[in-house]
C-alpha angles and dihedrals in degrees: 000000000000117000119248117264109276107227093198091056089044089058090050090050092050092051092054092043091052095046098033084213128095090203096053092041092052090050092050091048091044094231132117116273094235089054091051092048091051091049092051092048089050090049091051090050091051092050095040093228138095112247102181139033114210121192140138091289092059139258123324134178119246121224089266090048092053090051092051091046091057091052101036100078092051091049093051092044090053091049091049091049092052091048091050093050093047092050091049091050092048090057089055092243126146102203125165121188125200119197121204138181121235114283095025118114115210099170096105093053092044092050093050092045091049090050092058095037104041094161094059122093106223121205129184127210128195112223136187138210091276097054110019090109098030092064088064095048095047094044100245089122131031094203131006137196104234132197122210132281100057137133106257095189109132093008138110112213140188120204108232105176145316128234140185123267123232136191120239112223136175110268091245095048114125091240096045093099096044119118089224143348137206126232090249089058086065097048094109094052130096113241109223096201138064106284087224086074088059105036091178089066091070097095093046092046091052091053092048092052090051093050102035108022125233117004121252122252118290129234120237110207132048089242092055092047093052093048090054092044090052092056093046101253096127148310137272130209111215140167113268093246091055091049091050093046092053096040113158137168100244096051129060130195124215127187115253097220100194095052116095117235119274121235131230117208135181108230137190136168111286115244095013110137109215130150090204094052090050089048093049092048089050090049092053092046089056095054126091109258129214115263113263 
């Protein structure tokens, strides 16, 4: 019979896989490098596969290692989520956390949920593109309002509404007073966000790299993006509700007419049995939704 997966060794593996260096991984884990090497060899023996190739060029993942690397973060996040929920339960707490992306207002759903679940402590958590799904997998949030695009693997979702996308421009930009623009009208601009948040930007981004070289650094939060837009350092493409929520005098938003609407979903961890999650989903389903 094969032994169960050792989460401690899995953490060691993930550290080496991320660093592709036993020395740096050992330093990050605060253990001696020979100890780490022995733990990885023991892990490979338990799994019956080789995870790393080490030679004079450095450390590389094998095919089996790459497969485990893709799965490891989700496994550790799930374990952390279970531990967090068990500890909360052991303290006798009933805590329910709702994640939400910038520009989305969850107060109505929270108020109605609180009315029917008065003994539950409800928390809200602002998320971003980089962690809107991760907060569900690692247990920081029980449900989360998600904006497309997102990785739906391991999630159950409920489509709430869709909305147009707009481009944020400096107030004095030549297109700031237009009634609408096309993506090609923006080809000469610098996008201040991760292009993965705007998949349709891919062709334009490729052309910009060819003409200008590597892209400049990206901003992380909506507030950072709008500050940079205001001083003319680039543009941002946002959902209409976000643009309206962060309305300001030195920035204008203009509809991008050839972009399809973006969707907002409610998401929660697939297969998780929770009376409170079911109750929150039912609450949201009973609310009036914005017109698509």
